[in-house]
LOROMI-841739 format. One record per atom (N, C-alpha, C): residue in three letters; x, y, z. Coordinates in steps of 0.001 Angstrom, whole numbers, padded with zeros to 6 digits, always signed. Example, Ala and Ser with C-alpha at 12.3 -4.5 7.8 and 13.67 -1.06 7.14 Angstrom:
! residues 2
ala+013190-005690+007800/ala+012300-004500+007800/ala+013200-003300+007800/ser+012850-002250+007080/ser+013670-001060+007140/ser+012900+000030+007870/
! end
This chain:
! residues 310
met+000842-001190+000000/met+000000+000000+000000/met+000877+001238+000000/ser+000569+002147-000881/ser+001416+003320-001015/ser+000674+004377-001797/lys+001386+005452-002082/lys+000847+006479-002966/lys+001285+006190-004385/arg+000402+006426-005347/arg+000810+006302-006739/arg+001567+007556-007141/his+002300+007475-008245/his+003061+008620-008718/his+002118+009714-009199/his+002591+010952-009125/his+001800+012061-009630/his+001577+011865-011132/pro+000336+012040-011621/pro+000137+011943-013069/pro+000840+013075-013797/lys+001144+012843-015053/lys+001844+013841-015856/lys+001046+015141-015894/gly+001734+016269-015645/gly+001068+017572-015653/gly+000328+017892-014371/asp+000496+017031-013337/asp-000238+017217-012086/asp+000111+018527-011400/his+001335+019029-011632/his+001787+020249-010960/his+001219+021510-011586/gln+000575+021384-012722/gln+000185+022563-013492/gln-001230+023013-013116/pro-001395+024084-012335/pro-002727+024547-011969/pro-003313+025454-013057/asp-003619+024845-014226/asp-003982+025652-015370/asp-005469+025955-015480/leu-006294+025310-014641/leu-007732+025518-014720/leu-008269+025829-013333/phe-009400+026509-013274/phe-010020+026737-011967/phe-010289+025412-011273/ala-010920+024478-011995/ala-011239+023191-011411/ala-010265+022118-011860/gly-009168+022512-012498/gly-008233+021535-013008/gly-007440+020864-011919/thr-007022+021632-010898/thr-006382+021033-009737/thr-006922+021750-008515/phe-006633+021156-007344/phe-007038+021788-006099/phe-005815+022382-005399/ala-004809+022801-006165/ala-003593+023321-005561/ala-003848+024616-004820/asp-004833+025396-005246/asp-005014+026738-004708/asp-006310+026917-003926/ile-007146+025877-003834/ile-008387+025999-003089/ile-008504+024816-002135/pro-009157+025016-000980/pro-009298+023904-000035/pro-010190+022810-000622/ile-009762+021566-000490/ile-010572+020430-000930/ile-011513+020074+000209/arg-012784+019927-000107/arg-013759+019637+000946/arg-014419+018280+000742/asp-014581+017575+001845/asp-015267+016290+001861/asp-016484+016429+002773/gln-017605+015824+002379/gln-018814+015902+003199/gln-018633+014997+004412/arg-018703+015569+005600/arg-018254+014887+006798/arg-019082+013653+007155/asp-020380+013629+006827/asp-021205+012466+007175/asp-020812+011221+006397/thr-020141+011401+005263/thr-019751+010253+004432/thr-018364+009725+004768/met-017669+010345+005721/met-016248+010080+005888/met-015925+008905+006803/glu-016814+008535+007706/glu-016435+007537+008699/glu-017270+006269+008653/arg-018386+006290+007963/arg-019266+005128+007976/arg-019231+004419+006628/pro-019779+003205+006551/pro-019582+002368+005357/pro-020543+002700+004227/phe-020218+003737+003483/phe-021060+004151+002366/phe-020556+003638+001020/phe-019305+003156+000954/phe-018702+002794-000328/phe-017951+001473-000225/ser-017878+000776-001347/ser-017031-000409-001421/ser-015567+000015-001309/leu-014772-000766-000583/leu-013355-000465-000417/leu-012483-001280-001365/ser-013115-002001-002269/ser-012392-002860-003198/ser-012579-002387-004628/lys-011548-002591-005461/lys-011667-002279-006876/lys-012393-003388-007633/lys-012546-004542-007000/lys-013339-005603-007605/lys-014815-005261-007470/pro-015633-005537-008480/pro-017062-005202-008392/pro-017706-005836-007163/arg-018436-005040-006414/arg-019128-005545-005221/arg-020630-005519-005448/leu-021270-006651-005239/leu-022720-006752-005346/leu-023366-007000-003987/ala-022614-007531-003023/ala-023160-007774-001691/ala-023491-006455-001021/pro-024662-006338-000401/pro-025039-005072+000236/pro-024200-004783+001476/ile-024180-003524+001869/ile-023596-003105+003139/ile-024744-002867+004108/glu-024684-003506+005266/glu-025693-003304+006307/glu-024960-002981+007608/tyr-025155-001770+008086/tyr-024402-001270+009240/tyr-025373-000683+010253/gln-025190-001037+011525/gln-025949-000392+012595/gln-025117-000398+013859/val-024925+000782+014425/val-024278+000946+015717/val-025157+001880+016531/gly-025699+001373+017634/gly-026650+002162+018400/gly-027895+002410+017564/asp-028300+003674+017507/asp-029489+004034+016737/asp-029170+004409+015293/val-027886+004438+014937/val-027476+004884+013600/val-027340+003689+012673/trp-027938+003785+011495/trp-027827+002673+010549/trp-027643+003184+009124/val-026999+002348+008319/val-026746+002635+006908/val-026962+001337+006126/glu-027636+001435+004995/glu-027773+000311+004074/glu-027401+000793+002675/val-026526+000059+002015/val-026093+000407+000664/val-026323-000812-000224/thr-026999-000599-001350/thr-027349-001695-002245/thr-026774-001441-003627/ala-026111-002449-004171/ala-025500-002330-005491/ala-026506-002659-006582/asn-026304-002051-007736/asn-027058-002416-008929/asn-026356-003600-009598/pro-027071-004676-009938/pro-026409-005860-010513/pro-025625-005565-011789/lys-026058-004589-012567/lys-025371-004286-013821/lys-024097-003478-013596/phe-024128-002531-012685/phe-023019-001593-012531/phe-022148-001867-011304/gly-022692-002548-010299/gly-021947-002761-009073/gly-022072-001573-008126/met-021507-001722-006943/met-021586-000681-005913/met-020544+000404-006144/ala-020895+001645-005863/ala-019940+002750-005945/ala-018795+002509-004966/ser-017568+002759-005425/ser-016382+002507-004616/ser-015860+003800-004004/ile-014885+003653-003112/ile-014285+004826-002477/ile-013499+005657-003489/trp-013080+005063-004627/trp-012444+005838-005698/trp-013504+006624-006468/asp-014694+006055-006644/asp-015794+006787-007271/asp-016174+008006-006428/ala-016003+007891-005112/ala-016345+008996-004216/ala-015493+010233-004463/asp-014363+010097-005185/asp-013575+011275-005556/asp-014440+012277-006325/ile-015369+011768-007111/ile-016260+012639-007880/ile-017131+013461-006935/leu-017585+012852-005855/leu-018417+013567-004886/leu-017590+014575-004098/ile-016327+014234-003808/ile-015443+015210-003151/ile-015239+016412-004067/trp-014996+016139-005355/trp-014848+017236-006321/trp-016105+018101-006350/ala-017278+017464-006356/ala-018530+018218-006386/ala-018704+019039-005111/ser-018372+018447-003959/ser-018470+019177-002692/ser-017585+020412-002708/thr-016397+020275-003273/thr-015463+021393-003346/thr-015985+022487-004263/gln-016575+022109-005402/gln-017119+023111-006318/gln-018257+023900-005668/val-019133+023194-004957/val-020272+023867-004315/val-019795+024813-003222/thr-018891+024344-002354/thr-018442+025197-001260/thr-017564+026342-001754/glu-016797+026115-002816/glu-015990+027204-003376/glu-016888+028280-003975/ala-017988+027849-004607/ala-018946+028826-005131/ala-019525+029673-004005/leu-019875+029041-002895/leu-020399+029778-001748/leu-019365+030763-001215/asp-018105+030314-001111/asp-017040+031181-000594/asp-016834+032401-001481/arg-017068+032249-002774/arg-016851+033345-003715/arg-018104+034185-003954/gly-019173+033894-003209/gly-020379+034689-003318/gly-021270+034316-004475/his-021058+033142-005080/his-021908+032682-006169/his-023044+031831-005613/ala-024107+031709-006385/ala-025225+030857-005996/ala-024947+029429-006458/pro-024811+028479-005534/pro-024532+027099-005932/pro-025805+026397-006400/ser-025625+025226-006938/ser-026756+024443-007429/ser-026457+022971-007257/arg-027510+022165-007164/arg-027329+020714-007139/arg-026860+020198-008499/val-027106+020967-009558/val-026677+020583-010896/val-025328+021237-011179/ile-024321+020423-011419/ile-022962+020924-011636/ile-022570+020636-013073/his-022154+021655-013799/his-021697+021537-015180/his-020176+021471-015181/phe-019612+020577-015987/phe-018160+020413-015965/phe-017683+019778-017262/his-016376+019885-017463/his-015720+019139-018529/his-014944+018010-017864/pro-014938+016793-018427/pro-014236+015682-017774/pro-012752+015950-017545/tyr-012128+016743-018419/tyr-010721+017108-018226/tyr-010546+017800-016883/asn-011467+018747-016603/asn-011462+019465-015324/asn-011455+018503-014152/leu-012445+017627-014155/leu-012644+016759-013010/leu-011470+015808-012827/leu-011022+015176-013901/leu-009934+014213-013797/leu-008642+014873-013316/lys-008341+016059-013825/lys-007145+016768-013372/lys-007270+017139-011895/ser-008474+017522-011483/ser-008688+017928-010101/ser-008437+016799-009127/val-008868+015594-009470/val-008686+014456-008567/val-007391+013712-008882/arg-006521+014374-009641/arg-005137+013945-009870/arg-005062+012604-010589/arg-005866+012521-011653/arg-005812+011345-012508/arg-005383+011760-013904/ser-004967+010785-014671/ser-004589+011051-016051/ser-005837+011321-016879/val-005647+011928-018053/val-006772+012254-018920/val-006608+011519-020246/gly-007698+011376-020953/gly-007666+010676-022234/gly-008851+009756-022366/gly-008966+009099-023523/gly-010144+008313-023841/gly-010464+007233-022834/asp-009456+006443-022423/asp-009711+005358-021491/asp-010123+005889-020128/his-009529+007006-019728/his-009880+007592-018435/his-011257+008237-018476/tyr-011657+008747-019636/tyr-013013+009259-019781/tyr-014015+008110-019666/arg-013671+006951-020242/arg-014543+005781-020139/arg-014704+005370-018670/arg-013597+005349-017931/arg-013674+004983-016523/arg-014503+005988-015736/leu-014424+007256-016112/leu-015236+008276-015458/leu-016714+007990-015688/arg-017085+007644-016901/arg-018491+007313-017179/arg-018939+006110-016355/glu-018076+005109-016238/glu-018418+003935-015435/glu-018630+004322-013975/ala-017782+005202-013453/ala-017929+005663-012069/ala-019226+006447-011890/leu-019542+007300-012850/leu-020791+008055-012780/leu-021999+007121-012785/asn-021931+006044-013560/asn-023017+005070-013565/asn-023149+004362-012222/arg-022032+003986-011618/arg-022112+003331-010304/arg-022702+004268-009264/leu-022285+005527-009284/leu-022825+006498-008326/leu-024318+006720-008552/thr-024737+006723-009806/thr-026142+006966-010131/thr-027026+005784-009754/his-026469+004582-009752/his-027293+003387-009534/his-027071+002715-008180/thr-026185+003235-007349/thr-026018+002706-005994/thr-027060+003326-005085/ala-027862+002487-004442/ala-028949+002959-003578/ala-028487+003011-002128/val-028797+004119-001455/val-028400+004329-000067/val-029636+004634+000768/ser-029732+004013+001928/ser-030751+004359+002922/ser-030044+004553+004254/thr-030419+005578+004986/thr-029784+005858+006276/thr-030670+006758+007113/asn-030456+006723+008429/asn-031135+007681+009304/asn-030172+008752+009804/ile-028943+008789+009238/ile-028005+009861+009576/ile-028570+011189+009092/arg-028578+012147+009953/arg-029078+013486+009656/arg-030575+013516+009350/val-031310+012536+009854/val-032766+012521+009708/val-033358+012542+011106/gln-034216+013502+011379/gln-034781+013656+012710/gln-035779+012541+013001/gly-035599+011882+014136/gly-036527+010825+014528/gly-035961+009454+014228/lys-036011+008543+015218/lys-035410+007224+015075/lys-036073+006395+013985/lys-037352+006634+013711/lys-038078+005819+012746/lys-038088+006428+011355/lys-037401+007552+011183/lys-037359+008205+009877/lys-036045+007875+009182/ser-036065+007925+007875/ser-034849+007625+007109/ser-034876+008387+005805/ala-033727+008405+005137/ala-033607+009008+003808/ala-033119+007937+002856/ser-033665+007918+001654/ser-033236+006989+000611/ser-032876+007791-000628/phe-031747+007476-001240/phe-031275+008261-002375/phe-030216+007471-003117/his-029788+007982-004260/his-028615+007496-004978/his-027558+008598-004899/trp-026286+008218-005010/trp-025225+009209-004846/trp-025314+010318-005888/leu-025794+010025-007066/leu-026129+011038-008060/leu-027548+010785-008534/glu-028314+011851-008681/glu-029656+011680-009242/glu-029579+011379-010730/ser-028609+012004-011400/ser-028452+011767-012835/ser-027143+012374-013294/trp-026728+012014-014514/trp-025613+012681-015170/trp-025873+012687-016670/thr-025316+013680-017344/thr-025499+013793-018785/thr-024160+014078-019446/glu-024097+013792-020732/glu-022894+014058-021524/glu-023297+014583-022888/glu-022693+015673-023284/glu-022921+016240-024617/glu-021668+016010-025453/val-021838+015379-026615/val-020715+015002-027468/val-020743+015812-028757/asn-019595+016312-029151/asn-019460+017015-030424/asn-019584+015990-031555/glu-020623+016114-032382/glu-020867+015116-033425/glu-019763+015098-034470/ala-019133+016222-034702/ala-018094+016291-035729/ala-016816+015590-035288/thr-016456+015746-033991/thr-015184+015192-033507/thr-015356+013936-032662/gly-016573+013710-032153/gly-016808+012589-031255/gly-016287+012823-029857/glu-015813+014044-029574/glu-015258+014355-028261/glu-016335+014948-027351/thr-016145+014741-026060/thr-017083+015281-025081/thr-017001+016800-025050/ala-018153+017454-025194/ala-018205+018912-025109/ala-018356+019358-023661/his-019307+018757-022958/his-019417+019019-021525/his-020359+017997-020901/met-020335+017943-019560/met-021137+016986-018809/met-021835+017708-017666/thr-022837+017050-017099/thr-023483+017547-015888/thr-023666+016390-014915/met-023744+016720-013654/met-024162+015758-012629/met-025120+016467-011689/thr-026093+015743-011177/thr-027083+016296-010253/thr-026964+015593-008915/leu-026669+016358-007869/leu-026486+015800-006533/leu-027834+015558-005866/pro-027958+014513-005051/pro-029205+014278-004308/pro-029360+015296-003183/asp-030584+015502-002733/asp-030854+016470-001669/asp-030055+016160-000406/trp-029982+014879-000031/trp-029303+014511+001215/trp-027847+014955+001187/leu-027164+014700+000095/leu-025755+015080-000011/leu-025601+016586-000134/tyr-026391+017211-000983/tyr-026278+018652-001200/tyr-026549+019424+000089/thr-027588+019026+000821/thr-027902+019692+002087/thr-026751+019556+003074/gly-026119+018386+003088/gly-024970+018188+003969/gly-023775+019031+003588/ile-023610+019299+002294/ile-022482+020109+001829/ile-022655+021572+002223/val-023869+022114+002023/val-024083+023544+002239/val-024365+023875+003701/ala-024639+022868+004530/ala-024907+023131+005943/ala-023656+023648+006633/lys-023835+024477+007639/lys-022701+024988+008407/lys-021977+023825+009066/gly-020678+023740+008858/gly-019897+022652+009416/gly-020095+021328+008701/gly-020699+021361+007520/gly-021021+020126+006816/gly-019877+019510+006046/val-018781+020249+005880/val-017642+019716+005135/val-016356+019895+005944/leu-015360+019083+005627/leu-014035+019205+006212/leu-013015+019279+005082/thr-011972+020067+005273/thr-010908+020106+004273/thr-010074+018834+004376/ile-009595+018350+003238/ile-008714+017190+003222/ile-007462+017522+002417/his-006447+016704+002578/his-005158+016913+001913/his-005258+016468+000455/glu-004636+017244-000445/glu-004714+016908-001871/glu-004032+015580-002197/asp-003101+015125-001357/asp-002442+013846-001616/asp-003339+012656-001284/tyr-004492+012910-000701/tyr-005462+011818-000507/tyr-005739+011110-001822/phe-005825+011870-002920/phe-006174+011282-004209/phe-005080+010356-004743/leu-003879+010418-004173/leu-002785+009568-004632/leu-002719+008237-003890/leu-003520+008078-002836/leu-003510+006825-002090/leu-004107+005715-002949/thr-003432+004580-002984/thr-003833+003520-003910/thr-004773+002496-003303/gly-004774+002338-001986/gly-005572+001287-001360/gly-006884+001803-000803/gly-007926+000987-000904/gly-009228+001379-000373/gly-009207+001538+001138/ile-008519+000629+001848/ile-008411+000748+003306/ile-007643+002005+003674/glu-006560+002291+002939/glu-005784+003517+003181/glu-006677+004755+003088/arg-007424+004825+002005/arg-008279+005985+001784/arg-009321+006115+002896/trp-009931+005001+003254/trp-010958+005055+004287/trp-010354+005454+005633/leu-009179+004915+005964/leu-008546+005259+007232/leu-008174+006741+007289/tyr-007735+007306+006161/tyr-007436+008736+006171/tyr-008695+009541+006483/arg-009799+009169+005856/arg-011041+009927+006078/arg-011511+009798+007526/val-011348+008605+008113/val-011683+008413+009528/val-010782+009289+010397/ala-009490+009305+010082/ala-008550+010127+010851/ala-008916+011597+010766/arg-009211+012060+009564/arg-009542+013485+009382/arg-010820+013843+010119/lys-011795+012938+010113/lys-013073+013222+010778/lys-012914+013236+012297/his-012180+012274+012863/his-012155+012110+014314/his-010921+012716+014979/ala-009753+012466+014423/ala-008537+012971+015060/ala-008365+014460+014797/gly-008698+014896+013568/gly-008570+016315+013244/gly-007184+016827+013561/thr-007111+017881+014350/thr-005822+018433+014787/thr-005628+018266+016292/gln-006363+017347+016897/gln-006256+017150+018342/gln-004873+016591+018697/pro-004190+017182+019660/pro-002844+016718+020010/pro-002788+015246+020388/ala-003823+014762+021053/ala-003824+013364+021488/ala-004349+012424+020410/gly-004834+012967+019300/gly-005356+012130+018235/gly-006651+011441+018613/trp-006826+010209+018122/trp-008065+009468+018367/trp-007757+007981+018308/thr-008529+007178+019033/thr-008308+005733+019013/thr-009607+004987+018734/phe-009461+003858+018045/phe-010542+002903+017849/phe-009975+001507+018068/thr-010821+000588+018522/thr-010407-000800+018495/thr-010482-001294+017052/met-009751-002345+016765/met-009761-002900+015415/met-011160-003364+015035/arg-011903-003930+015978/arg-013246-004408+015660/arg-014209-003247+015419/gln-014016-002142+016118/gln-014833-000962+015834/gln-014577-000474+014411/leu-013318-000426+014019/leu-012986+000005+012660/leu-013576-000954+011626/tyr-013494-002250+011911/tyr-014021-003245+010983/tyr-015522-003041+010775/ala-016254-002806+011863/ala-017694-002596+011761/ala-018014-001319+010984/lys-017223-000270+011213/lys-017487+001012+010567/lys-017103+001009+009087/ser-016223+000097+008693/ser-015712+000111+007320/ser-016664-000495+006300/gly-017478-001463+006744/gly-018311-002183+005797/gly-017522-003112+004898/ser-016291-003409+005258/ser-015428-004248+004435/ser-016044-005626+004232/ala-015911-006140+003006/ala-016394-007487+002691/ala-015361-008547+003048/ala-014172-008144+003471/ala-013116-009094+003834/ala-013385-009707+005202/arg-012748-010832+005481/arg-012801-011402+006828/arg-012115-010444+007799/phe-012513-010513+009070/phe-011920-009618+010065/phe-010407-009769+010112/ser-009914-011000+010059/ser-008467-011224+010133/ser-007744-010577+008961/asp-008343-010647+007768/asp-007721-010024+006593/asp-007783-008502+006688/phe-008914-007980+007180/phe-009034-006532+007377/phe-007965-006044+008347/ala-007800-006738+009471/ala-006802-006335+010472/ala-005397-006371+009874/leu-005121-007381+009065/leu-003817-007471+008419/leu-003589-006273+007496/asp-004620-005892+006732/asp-004491-004741+005836/asp-004256-003448+006618/val-004926-003295+007758/val-004724-002095+008580/val-003293-002056+009090/arg-002784-003195+009526/arg-001388-003230+010012/arg-000414-002857+008895/lys-000709-003271+007669/lys+000145-002916+006539/lys+000126-001411+006299/val-001044-000789+006449/val-001135+000661+006293/val-000307+001359+007370/val-000402+000854+008600/val+000386+001428+009694/val+001873+001332+009385/glu+002301+000179+008903/glu+003719-000032+008602/glu+004189+000835+007439/ala+003335+000988+006418/ala+003717+001784+005247/ala+003829+003266+005583/asp+003038+003734+006550/asp+003107+005121+007014/asp+002977+006115+005850/ser+001966+005903+005001/ser+001835+006726+003794/ser+000666+007707+003830/leu-000074+007756+004945/leu-001222+008652+004985/leu-000771+010105+005109/pro-001363+011012+004345/pro-001073+012430+004535/pro-001561+012887+005909/glu-000789+013698+006577/glu-001172+014406+007808/glu-001256+013532+009060/tyr-001419+012226+008921/tyr-001635+011380+010091/tyr-000689+010184+010102/ala-000190+009878+011302/ala+000554+008653+011540/ala-000351+007718+012352/leu-000241+006437+012084/leu-001051+005450+012780/leu-000165+004563+013633/ala-000715+004091+014726/ala-000008+003155+015593/ala-000991+002086+016049/val-000482+000884+016271/val-001307-000240+016733/val-000676-000828+017987/his-001483-001070+018999/his-001005-001829+020148/his-002110-002771+020605/arg-001722-003833+021239/arg-002672-004869+021641/arg-003013-004741+023120/thr-004300-004864+023416/thr-004769-004944+024796/thr-005221-006381+025047/ala-005726-006608+026247/ala-006186-007961+026569/ala-007389-008357+025719/glu-008193-007362+025309/glu-009415-007662+024580/glu-009269-007541+023061/asp-008455-006607+022593/asp-008438-006315+021155/asp-007198-005499+020823/glu-006951-005340+019529/glu-005950-004378+019080/glu-006575-002992+019066/val-005763-001990+019355/val-006221-000603+019356/val-005402+000168+018329/val-006113+000914+017478/val-005469+001726+016441/val-005573+003188+016857/thr-004441+003870+016875/thr-004398+005287+017242/thr-004043+006120+016020/phe-004804+007192+015823/phe-004569+008135+014725/phe-003949+009391+015330/leu-002745+009742+014884/leu-002006+010860+015463/leu-001704+011910+014402/pro-002107+013171+014600/pro-001693+014218+013673/pro-000174+014352+013678/arg+000418+014303+012519/arg+001881+014346+012423/arg+002453+015637+013013/cys+001683+016728+012909/cys+002195+018015+013380/cys+002331+018066+014895/his+001718+017117+015617/his+001821+017099+017082/his+002797+016041+017587/leu+003441+015327+016680/leu+004483+014390+017097/leu+005741+015170+017485/pro+006623+014593+018302/pro+007876+015280+018631/pro+008679+015544+017351/pro+009285+016701+017216/pro+010050+017012+015997/pro+011124+015985+015671/ala+011637+015285+016684/ala+012659+014275+016430/ala+012075+012985+015849/asp+010757+012827+015934/asp+010104+011633+015395/asp+010166+011700+013869/pro+010651+010662+013188/pro+010741+010706+011722/pro+009398+010852+011024/arg+008316+010596+011742/arg+006976+010749+011156/arg+006441+012173+011284/phe+007161+013010+012010/phe+006714+014394+012232/phe+006678+015178+010920/gln+005638+015983+010765/gln+005544+016954+009676/gln+004972+018235+010250/pro+005518+019393+009903/pro+004942+020648+010398/pro+003568+020866+009808/pro+002739+021641+010480/pro+001403+021899+009931/pro+001504+022613+008600/arg+000594+022288+007692/arg+000598+022888+006361/arg-000075+024251+006394/ala+000465+025166+005626/ala-000217+026441+005410/ala-001353+026210+004425/arg-002512+026752+004716/arg-003680+026580+003859/arg-003718+027713+002834/his-002987+027537+001731/his-002913+028583+000715/his-004157+028560-000170/arg-004512+029696-000658/arg-005515+029778-001704/arg-005233+031038-002500/his-005539+030999-003778/his-005384+032167-004629/his-006716+032895-004716/ala-006658+034200-004702/ala-007894+034982-004773/ala-008558+034853-006126/lys-007757+034703-007174/lys-008307+034592-008513/lys-007784+033314-009156/ala-008623+032730-009993/ala-008228+031499-010677/ala-007864+031814-012110/thr-006968+031011-012642/thr-006616+031125-014047/thr-007570+030271-014861/ile-008244+030835-015830/ile-009211+030107-016633/ile-008622+029870-018011/ala-008642+028635-018451/ala-008142+028298-019773/ala-009000+027213-020375/glu-009125+027181-021666/glu-009880+026117-022322/glu-009189+024776-022080/pro-009977+023639-021921/pro-011410+023568-022138/pro-012227+023736-020872/ala-011742+024485-019880/ala-012488+024648-018643/ala-013761+025435-018870/leu-014777+025137-018022/leu-015966+025951-017982/leu-015720+027082-016998/thr-016456+028164-017119/thr-016356+029230-016143/thr-016925+028748-014828/leu-016594+029440-013733/leu-017117+029070-012429/leu-018634+029084-012442/ala-019236+030109-013040/ala-020694+030188-013054/ala-021300+029006-013788/gln-020685+028604-014909/gln-021201+027445-015639/gln-021020+026176-014822/ala-019950+026134-014041/ala-019645+024906-013325/ala-020590+024659-012164/val-021156+025711-011584/val-021909+025510-010344/val-023365+025910-010435/thr-023830+026397-011586/thr-025232+026758-011682/thr-025896+026011-012814/ala-027182+025831-012680/ala-027936+025105-013694/ala-028234+026021-014855/glu-028432+025416-016022/glu-028792+026208-017198/glu-030206+026752-017031/
! end
């Protein structure tokens, strides 16, 4: 488990939405710690059924497309960032987001081209056809919300060239409301998109949600993490994968540690900036840079086109 290499041209912030080098990346906090996505790149059809206390989540895959994965969730992180950036800049956001696939792929630090556009369409289909039911953020124990990660998506193709002219995606009310709510999003590190393993990605999101910048970090037992992950693997295999992540020490911003108690293993998430400077895992806190103005270049859409409906 490790980070993949930066894609070619990754350093070039040539579009407003082309990279997130100059704007904070936001993730919707309710989706960060519970089992909303498959953690495997292999197609998953088995449902996720999670309940701890009064909180429950059910995720159902479409037999044709499979369940949306944690890599597909990069699209939702990108959408969350576009909506919150529009709000920060005084624009009116919308559940309907207009974009060019080049924009989105560059933003989530992936390569661009025909095969990658095909994979993007496949991810959009999984998000559109994965059914979610939960009582998170729904008032009343007997009430729930049911939705798909995307209500719909569209693609307009230039008939003369066969190339994509532009695309749209429509966010569900549950997700959109969570994004625009006060405190509904958390900033994440741009190197999150370079993490190659599903467990790695999920553990980073758990760390960011719970440990944050707390000096003492946060702890979970291994079995608590297993229940929260929704992993289809056996518990022993899941625990082995977590130990590998701890050993690889590749998560941005957080170092992990494991120790055994009489009852279970305990995993601790520690912000690197609070480790002793002599610790090789120490990293100073990052400055949160942002540029006041974005550079716009073709084939990017304007900010207004990207965040408002036609």
